[in-house]
C-alpha positions as CSV (number, residue, x, y, z in Angstrom):
1,X,5.0,20.3,-36.1
2,X,5.1,19.3,-32.4
3,X,4.8,16.0,-30.6
4,X,1.1,16.7,-29.8
5,X,0.4,16.8,-33.5
6,X,2.8,14.1,-34.6
7,X,2.5,11.6,-31.8
8,X,-0.7,9.8,-32.7
9,X,0.6,6.8,-34.5
10,X,0.0,3.3,-33.1
11,X,2.5,1.9,-30.6
12,X,3.5,-1.7,-31.3
13,X,2.3,-4.1,-28.6
14,X,0.1,-1.5,-26.9
15,X,-3.7,-2.0,-27.1
16,X,-5.0,-0.8,-23.8
17,X,-3.7,1.9,-21.4
18,X,-5.1,3.0,-18.0
19,X,-4.5,6.7,-17.1
20,X,-5.0,7.2,-13.3
21,X,-5.8,10.8,-12.7
22,X,-6.5,12.1,-16.1
23,X,-6.1,15.9,-15.8
24,X,-4.4,18.4,-18.1
25,X,-1.4,16.3,-19.1
26,X,-3.3,13.1,-19.0
27,X,-5.9,14.3,-21.5
28,X,-3.2,15.4,-23.9
29,X,-1.6,11.9,-23.6
30,X,-5.0,10.2,-23.9
31,X,-5.9,12.1,-27.1
32,X,-2.5,11.1,-28.6
33,X,-3.0,7.4,-27.7
34,X,-6.7,7.1,-28.8
35,X,-5.9,8.7,-32.1
36,X,-3.5,5.8,-32.7
37,X,-6.3,3.3,-32.0
38,X,-5.3,2.5,-28.4
39,X,-8.1,1.9,-25.9
40,X,-7.7,4.4,-23.0
41,X,-9.4,3.9,-19.7
42,X,-9.2,7.2,-17.8
43,X,-10.1,7.8,-14.1
44,X,-11.5,10.9,-12.5
45,X,-12.9,11.6,-9.1
46,X,-16.0,13.3,-10.5
47,X,-18.5,12.2,-13.1
48,X,-18.7,15.9,-14.1
49,X,-15.4,15.3,-16.0
50,X,-16.8,12.4,-18.0
51,X,-17.8,14.5,-21.0
52,X,-14.3,15.9,-21.3
53,X,-12.8,12.4,-21.2
54,X,-15.2,11.0,-23.7
55,X,-14.4,14.0,-26.0
56,X,-10.8,12.8,-26.3
57,X,-11.8,9.2,-26.9
58,X,-11.5,7.8,-23.4
59,X,-13.6,5.3,-21.4
60,X,-14.2,7.3,-18.2
61,X,-14.1,5.6,-14.8
62,X,-15.0,7.2,-11.5
63,X,-12.3,6.3,-9.1
64,X,-11.2,7.6,-5.7
65,X,-7.9,7.1,-3.7
66,X,-6.9,5.9,-1.2
67,X,-8.7,2.6,-1.9
68,X,-11.2,1.1,0.5
69,X,-11.6,-2.6,1.1
70,X,-13.7,-4.2,-1.6
71,X,-12.9,-1.8,-4.4
72,X,-13.6,-3.5,-7.8
73,X,-11.1,-2.5,-10.4
74,X,-11.9,-5.0,-13.2
75,X,-11.6,-2.1,-15.7
76,X,-7.8,-2.6,-15.3
77,X,-8.0,-6.1,-16.8
78,X,-6.1,-6.4,-20.1
79,X,-4.2,-3.1,-19.6
80,X,-0.8,-3.2,-21.2
81,X,0.3,-0.1,-19.2
82,X,-0.8,2.1,-16.3
83,X,0.1,5.8,-16.2
84,X,-0.1,7.2,-12.7
85,X,-0.8,10.9,-13.1
86,X,-2.3,11.8,-9.8
87,X,-0.9,14.9,-8.1
88,X,0.6,14.7,-4.6
89,X,-1.6,17.6,-3.3
90,X,1.1,18.7,-0.9
91,X,-0.2,22.3,-1.0
92,X,-3.6,21.1,0.1
93,X,-1.9,19.4,3.2
94,X,-2.0,15.8,1.9
95,X,0.6,13.4,3.2
96,X,-0.6,10.1,1.6
97,X,0.8,10.3,-1.9
98,X,3.2,7.4,-1.3
99,X,0.3,5.3,0.1
100,X,-1.9,6.0,-3.0
101,X,0.9,5.2,-5.4
102,X,1.7,2.0,-3.6
103,X,-1.9,0.9,-3.8
104,X,-1.9,1.5,-7.5
105,X,1.2,-0.5,-8.1
106,X,-0.3,-3.4,-6.1
107,X,-3.4,-3.1,-8.3
108,X,-1.2,-3.2,-11.4
109,X,0.5,-6.4,-10.3
110,X,-2.9,-8.0,-9.3
111,X,-4.4,-7.2,-12.7
112,X,-1.4,-8.2,-14.8
113,X,-0.5,-4.7,-16.1
114,X,2.8,-5.1,-17.8
115,X,4.2,-1.6,-17.5
116,X,3.7,1.0,-14.7
117,X,4.7,4.6,-15.5
118,X,4.7,7.2,-12.6
119,X,4.6,10.9,-13.5
120,X,6.7,12.1,-10.6
121,X,8.3,15.6,-10.2
122,X,11.7,17.2,-10.3
123,X,10.5,18.5,-6.9
124,X,12.2,15.4,-5.6
125,X,15.5,17.3,-6.0
126,X,14.5,19.9,-3.4
127,X,17.5,20.5,-1.1
128,X,20.1,19.7,-3.8
129,X,22.2,22.2,-5.7
130,X,24.2,22.6,-9.0
131,X,23.5,20.2,-11.8
132,X,21.4,17.2,-10.9
133,X,20.8,13.9,-12.7
134,X,18.8,10.8,-12.0
135,X,21.6,9.4,-9.8
136,X,21.9,12.6,-7.6
137,X,21.5,11.8,-3.9
138,X,18.2,13.0,-2.5
139,X,17.7,15.0,0.7
140,X,15.3,12.6,2.4
141,X,15.2,14.8,5.5
142,X,12.7,17.0,3.6
143,X,9.2,15.5,4.1
144,X,8.0,16.3,0.5
145,X,11.1,14.7,-1.0
146,X,10.8,11.6,1.2
147,X,7.1,11.1,0.2
148,X,8.0,11.5,-3.5
149,X,10.9,9.1,-3.2
150,X,8.8,6.5,-1.4
151,X,6.2,6.7,-4.2
152,X,8.9,6.3,-6.8
153,X,10.4,3.3,-5.0
154,X,6.9,1.7,-4.8
155,X,6.7,1.8,-8.6
156,X,10.3,0.7,-9.2
157,X,10.1,-2.2,-6.9
158,X,6.8,-3.4,-8.4
159,X,8.6,-5.4,-11.0
160,X,9.6,-7.8,-8.3
161,X,6.3,-8.0,-6.5
162,X,4.4,-11.3,-6.7
163,X,0.6,-11.1,-7.2
164,X,-1.3,-10.7,-3.9
165,X,-3.2,-13.9,-4.7
166,X,-0.9,-16.7,-5.6
167,X,-3.3,-18.5,-7.8
168,X,-3.3,-15.4,-10.1
169,X,0.4,-15.7,-10.7
170,X,1.3,-15.6,-14.4
171,X,5.0,-15.9,-14.9
172,X,4.8,-14.6,-18.5
173,X,3.2,-11.4,-17.4
174,X,5.6,-10.9,-14.5
175,X,8.6,-11.7,-16.8
176,X,7.7,-8.7,-19.0
177,X,6.7,-6.2,-16.4
178,X,8.4,-2.8,-16.5
179,X,8.5,0.2,-14.2
180,X,9.3,3.7,-15.3
181,X,9.5,6.9,-13.2
182,X,9.4,10.2,-15.2
183,X,10.5,13.2,-13.1
184,X,8.7,16.0,-14.8
185,X,9.9,19.6,-14.5
186,X,7.3,22.4,-14.2
187,X,4.7,22.2,-17.0
188,X,3.9,24.8,-19.6
189,X,1.9,24.6,-22.8
190,X,-1.5,25.2,-24.2
191,X,-3.7,27.0,-21.6
192,X,-0.8,27.1,-19.2
193,X,1.3,30.1,-20.3
194,X,3.8,31.1,-17.5
195,X,2.9,34.8,-17.9
196,X,-0.6,34.1,-16.5
197,X,0.9,33.0,-13.2
198,X,3.4,35.8,-12.7
199,X,2.0,38.9,-14.3
200,X,2.0,41.9,-12.0
201,X,3.4,40.1,-9.0
202,X,5.5,42.2,-6.6
203,X,8.5,41.3,-4.5
204,X,9.1,37.9,-6.2
205,X,12.2,36.2,-4.7
206,X,15.0,34.3,-6.4
207,X,15.4,36.4,-9.5
208,X,18.7,34.6,-10.4
209,X,17.5,31.1,-9.8
210,X,17.5,29.0,-13.0
211,X,14.2,27.7,-14.2
212,X,13.5,24.0,-14.7
213,X,10.4,23.7,-17.0
214,X,9.2,21.5,-19.8
215,X,6.5,21.8,-22.5
216,X,3.5,19.5,-22.5
217,X,4.3,18.2,-25.9
218,X,7.6,16.9,-24.7
219,X,6.0,15.2,-21.7
220,X,3.6,13.4,-24.1
221,X,6.6,12.5,-26.3
222,X,8.5,11.2,-23.3
223,X,5.6,9.0,-22.2
224,X,5.1,7.6,-25.7
225,X,8.8,6.9,-25.9
226,X,8.9,4.8,-22.7
227,X,5.7,3.0,-23.7
228,X,7.2,2.1,-27.1
229,X,10.5,0.8,-25.6
230,X,9.0,-2.6,-24.4
231,X,11.6,-5.2,-23.9
232,X,11.4,-8.9,-23.1
233,X,12.9,-8.5,-19.6
234,X,12.2,-6.8,-16.3
235,X,13.4,-3.2,-16.2
236,X,13.1,-0.3,-13.8
237,X,14.2,3.2,-15.0
238,X,14.1,6.8,-13.8
239,X,14.2,9.7,-16.3
240,X,14.2,13.5,-15.9
241,X,12.0,15.3,-18.4
242,X,13.0,18.9,-18.8
243,X,13.9,21.5,-21.4
244,X,17.5,22.1,-22.4
245,X,17.7,25.7,-21.4
246,X,17.7,27.2,-17.9
247,X,17.4,31.0,-18.0
248,X,17.0,32.9,-14.7
249,X,13.5,33.4,-13.3
250,X,13.7,37.1,-13.9
251,X,14.7,36.8,-17.6
252,X,12.1,34.1,-18.3
253,X,9.1,35.5,-16.6
254,X,9.7,39.1,-17.7
255,X,10.0,37.9,-21.3
256,X,6.8,35.8,-20.9
257,X,4.8,38.8,-19.7
258,X,6.3,41.1,-22.4
259,X,5.3,38.7,-25.1
260,X,1.7,38.8,-24.0
261,X,1.7,42.6,-23.3
262,X,1.1,41.9,-19.6
263,X,2.6,43.7,-16.6
264,X,6.0,42.2,-15.8
265,X,6.7,40.9,-12.3
266,X,8.9,42.9,-9.9
267,X,11.7,40.9,-8.2
268,X,13.1,41.5,-4.7
269,X,16.7,41.2,-3.6
270,X,15.9,38.0,-1.7
271,X,17.9,35.1,-3.3
272,X,18.4,31.5,-2.2
273,X,22.0,30.5,-2.0
274,X,21.6,27.1,-3.9
275,X,20.8,27.1,-7.6
276,X,19.7,23.9,-9.2
277,X,19.7,22.8,-12.9
278,X,18.0,19.5,-13.7
279,X,19.6,17.7,-16.6
280,X,17.5,15.6,-19.1
281,X,20.3,14.0,-21.0
282,X,19.4,10.4,-20.1
283,X,16.0,10.3,-21.8
284,X,17.3,12.2,-24.8
285,X,20.0,9.5,-25.2
286,X,17.2,7.0,-25.0
287,X,15.6,8.6,-28.0
288,X,13.5,11.6,-27.0
289,X,13.8,14.5,-29.4
290,X,12.5,17.7,-27.7
291,X,10.0,19.7,-29.7
292,X,10.7,22.7,-27.4
293,X,14.3,22.5,-26.2
294,X,14.5,26.3,-25.7
295,X,11.5,27.7,-23.8
296,X,12.7,31.3,-24.3
297,X,12.3,30.7,-28.0
298,X,8.9,29.1,-27.4
299,X,7.8,32.3,-25.5
300,X,8.3,34.3,-28.7
301,X,6.1,32.0,-30.8
302,X,2.3,32.3,-31.1
303,X,0.5,30.5,-28.3
304,X,0.9,26.8,-28.6
């Protein structure tokens, strides 16, 4: 039984959660939380997504970033946690991810949200090599890395921000505020089988580069873990969320396609010199037990 099936029990001290940008991963988390009796407010940019959010038990909110002056966000009132699950949209040419995340952290402080969790990316390690951990120095000369790092810092520093309006200051809320950054590896899981993205491709580079991926169930498990670890003091933590095994791209994607009887990809001789393995020991030491530590083994199982 995996975390998506098991992780629906109530979380002590958690009554209301706001998920900002409730897409594929957000809906899986929302379903897990609502089944445990937690009120989930979930934002989307389109009302067309309302039925899908209602289906998993959410209260849907139409919400657009970046914020304009006069935006009313009273739906955040009473939230114990805010999950920032918006995507950077770098491939679409966006360069304001850090601005959006900073605006959200300011909102969280203004509305007394106790815990802000940012779903970041192991893409922040671009430009590094070998084994990397949460304390590995980042290559901030790369624009994507700099934007991700600035967004992460906005969240981590939010535990020390005073409310924008002094009269709204509530020392008890500020005393318990927490900030967590989860650097997620590439996501796989239900309706996101890796074979679908690679089948039949020709001239694929970096055959011998290790993969850094994680199953959706373990992402939900990681979020639930950090939400349950409420402490009576300020804290700001960064965790990598990634599977334990790192086979080569060739081995992983060829097996993925073979298991679904799809055309395997053909790899070229082009190979990057630096090879990176993201380690997830820290969050496992904090209590996360991976449901899918070995994704090669997962590929051989029925779709789940």
